N, C-alpha and C positions, 0 to 999 in steps of 0.2 A: 689545635686549636682546638679544644673541648667544647661542648654544644653551650654550657650555659656563656663563654665566652663568646660565642659567633652569636646567640639570640640575643646579646646586648650592645654587641659591635650590630646588629639586626637593627636591633630599636634607636639605637643611636642614628642610623640614618637616615631611618626611619621619620624620626623628630624631625631632622636637620631638613626633608624634603618638605613637613608642615609647617617648619617654623619659616621657611621661605615663602612655600607659594602664602600662607597668612600673612609676610611683611608685606607680598605685593599687591596681595589685593589692600591691606591697609594703607598703602601708598596712593591706590586712586581713591580714596577718600570723599568713596557712594556712599550713602546712605542703603542701608536694604539685608537681608537674608548675606548677601557674602562678607559682609563687613560682619552680623554677629557673629559667624561660622567661625569667620578669621579669629576673636574675639576670644571666645570658647577654645578653637586649637592653639591658640597665645599661652592660654591656661597653662591647655592638656601637654604643650611640650616643656611650660616650666617645673611641673610636677613630675613629667615623666624622666627625659632627656639625667637627672640630677639620681633616679633611680640606674637609668644603665651606664652610667657612667659606676655607678657604687658595686654592681655588681660586674663591670671591664677591670676596675682592682682588685674585688675579691679575690675574680679566676683569671690576672690575670699567667700565662703560661710562663 
C-alpha cells in the first residue's frame, strides 16, 4: 500500500467518525454550541470525503 492511498483511507475513516458523531449530535436536536459544531462537521465531511475517494481511486494499488 503506497502512502497516498493510505492517507486517503485514513482521511475517509476520519470523515466517517466525524460524520457519525455529528449525526448523533444532530439527532439529539438541542440548540447550542455542540449542534453548531455538528453542522460545521457535516459541511467539512461533505467537502473532504469526495477528495479522499478521489485519492483512493487515483492511487489504487
